[in-house]
N, C-alpha and C positions, 0 to 999 in steps of 0.2 A: 860661567866665567871664563873658559877657555884660553890661557895662555895662549901667547906669541911663542917661536922659537925661540928668543930669551929668554924663556920662563917665568918672567916675574912683570910684564907688562901687556895691557890689549890698547887700542884705541883709545878707549875711556877711562883709562887710569890704570895704576900699580896692584899687581896682585901680590898680596903680603905672603911672599913663600914659607918664611919663618915661622908667621904663628898656622897655615898649614902643615907644614910638616909638622908640627906639634900636635895638630889634631891626627895625623896619620899614626905619631906614636901613642897615642891617647889609649890606655885601656878600652874597654867595653863597659864596662863597670864604672866608668868616671867620666862616661858619655850621656848624653842626655840634650833636652829640648834646648831649644835656643831664638831668637828671635831675630830674623836678617831685614834691619831697617833699612831702605834704602832710598837715597836722593838721587834724582833723575833731573839731567840735563838734554835734551834733545838737540840734535841738529834741526836746522831750517829746515833741511830738504835732507831724506835719505840719502847717504853716500855709501852704495853697495861697492864691497872692494874686484866683483868681478865685472863691474863696468854695466852692468842692467840699470838704468833708469828707474824704475819701481821695483814691487815685491816681486813681481811674475807671476801672478794671478790671473791676468788677464787671458794667459793661455798661450802668447807669445815669446814668455821667456823672459820680456823684458818689463812690460806694466808699464802705466801712464806712471809719472813720477807722484811722490809721496813724500809726505813729510816725516820728520823725525819720529815723534809721535805714532804716526800711522805703522811706521815699520816697527815702533817695540809694541804695539799692540799686536802685530803679527807675530813677533816673538812669543809674549808671555807663555810660559810652557804651563799650562793648565795639564795636561795629561802627566806630565813627567812628574808634577807635583801632586798630584794624584796618589801617582802609580807606588811614591816613597811613602805616603801619608802625612806630605806636606799641605800647608793651606796657607792662601793668600787672606790674611785677618785686617788687612788696613788696604786701601788706596785710596788717595786725595790728591786734586788739583791744587798748586797752589795760588791764590787770590794775592796776598802782598807776602812780600819778602822783606820786612821791619829792620832787621840788623843783619850784618854779615857782608861782606865783599864777594866778588863774582865767584862763582858761578851766580846768576839770579836759577834759580831750580824750578823745573816745571811743575814734578809731580813726585807723591811721597809715597813708598808701599813698604808694608811690613808681610814679611812673609814668617809664620811659625813653621819649624825644622823640627822632626821629632829626632834629630842626632845629627853631630857632626859629621859621621862617617856616612850617612847619609846623604847628606846634602854633598859632600864628594865622589859618593859612587853617580847620584845624578847626573857630574859633569863629563860622564863618558856613555849615558845612556846614547843610544841612537837616535832616540825619539827628541832628546836635549839637544843633541848636536847639529841636528838636522833646523832646527830655529834659532840657533847662537846668530845665524849670519844677519837674520833681521837685527838685534840688538847691535852690533856692531855698527850696524850701519845708521840707525837711530840715533845713538846715542853718544852725545857729543862729550858727556862726563858725567860719572856718577861715583857715590859715596855708598859702599855695602857695608855695616855695622855688623857683628855680631853680637846681643845684647842680653841679659838677662835681668828677669825684674828684678824691682827694687820695692823693698817695703815703704808705703807713703802712708801720709798723714791721715788719722782717722776724721771723715765727716764731723762736724760737731752735732749734734742731735738735735738741734735747733735751726741747721741749716734747710731756706726756704726750698721750696719744690722749685722747680727751675721754670714754672709754668706762671708761679705768683710774683717774681722778678720783676723789677723795672721795667727790664727789654727782655722779655721771652721771645722765641719764636717767631716770626711771622712767614706770610707767604713770602716776602717779600726780603725777609732776612731770617734766614732760619739757623742752623744749629754749623757753629764752627769748630774747628780744633785747632788750640794754638800749638804748634812744635816749639821748642826750643833744643837746640844741641849745642854739649855744653862742655869747654876744657875751663878746668879751675889753673889760676895759680897755684903756685907751689906755696905751702905753708898754713894760712889762715883761709883758705877759699872756702873748705865744706862749712866752715863756720860759717864766714859770713853768708854764704848760701842757704843757711838753716836761718839766719836772723832775717836774712831778705825774704823767704818764702811765711816767716809767723805772720810778719806783717805785711805781705801781700795777701795772703790768706783774707786777714779781717776783711779788706774789701771784694775779695772775688765770692766768697762763701755770700753774701747777701746779694752778689750778681748772679749766681747759679754753679759757680765753678765746679764740673767735677773730673776729678783725675780718669782720663783714660787707661795711663800706664805710664808708667815711669820705669826708666830703664840704666842699670850701669852698662857701659860699652866694653866687652872683651876682648876686643880689638876691632882692626878695618880690615875687612877681606880684599877691598878694593877701594884705592882712594886716591889720595894727591900726595901722601907723606904727613900729613898732620896724622894727630890721633887724639881721642877726643874718650870725655869721662863719663857723660850721662846723654842720654836721649829723654825729652819729657813730653807727655802727650795731655794735654790741660783740654776739656771740653768746655764751652761755651752754649748756653741755647742759643745766641745769637751776636753776632759781629758788635753791635751797640753794646751787649751786654760786654763784652773783652773792654774795648774803648772806653766805656765807663770808668773800668779798673785800671787800663793804661792813664787814662789823666787822671786817677784821685790824687790827688795833694800827700796824702799820706804814707802810698806805695811811691811815689816818687820821691819822695827823702828817704823811703831806703833801698830805692834804685840807686842814688846816689851814693850814701854811704855804706850800702852793703855789697846788691848786686856788681857793679863796677867797680867794687876792688877785688871781690871774690873769681872773675871770669877773664880769662886768660882771652879765649875763642869762644865767638857764637854761633849760630844760626836762629834768627826768631821767624816762626811764618804762621800766616794766618791760612787753614786748610779750608778746602767744602770739601769733605767725604763722601766717597762713593761708595765704597766699603767700611763696614766700622764694624768689627768683631774684635777688639784690640781687647777691652778690660773682660770680655767675656773667653778670650783665648787664654790670660793669664789665671781668672779664674778654675777654668778648665784644670790646666795644668796643676795648679795647685790642690785642690780635690782629687788627680791623679798621686798626687806625689803623697797625698792624708793619705787615701787607701792602700797603698804597697807596702 
């Protein structure tokens, strides 16, 4: 995260110092796990503030020019995350951004942290600080949201196996996750969204949808000044399965009547997962709470 001398901005976004201040004052007994959902937009070419052209791995201190994505790969703080008990539970490339104005996001990541205190402590770890230069060089813009799991609708008992739906996974068209980042209109937004999801579910379930994880947004850690209410990850056996749902006339009617009425701002993206332990991470956290 590493805020600059002004204390609230980095080159890739605005740090929410008010929320972080609240985290610092939070009693330990009120702290606990959260999921950091990261939307990432990369520079075409990494821009290192110290003037180097690459990540320095060539040994000459400068290196060949690398992309922003490659710089972010060099940043990924796996050792720091492991040291505090955090885990990358989801990572995916954005195949198509269906809704949402600029930026067009490149990659989505989700990290489960054991607590807010440990997240903040990680920011000052020497191994983390040493790697942050790569994130600063590679990241053009990011939104990082602190999220908590929501209760989700139960899957109907007669829901088909995803392997038997009209558009199952194939070698050419494997599983996708459709991500919705949502801010609702004040007033009836949630009621309209509930009506929409009930109508959409009547088409989505026969096409093999599974809820990978729905989250309430506690706050934006780094962003562009906008607030968000929910993040929803819905898994489909194939892109064709999702597109069948998207084109369904009943769902389209519900979208016009309810979804468009409910939502003030949104991003919708089709993702191809590289790491996908999102639903497992939610179940594991729920089991740990139940045992405590």
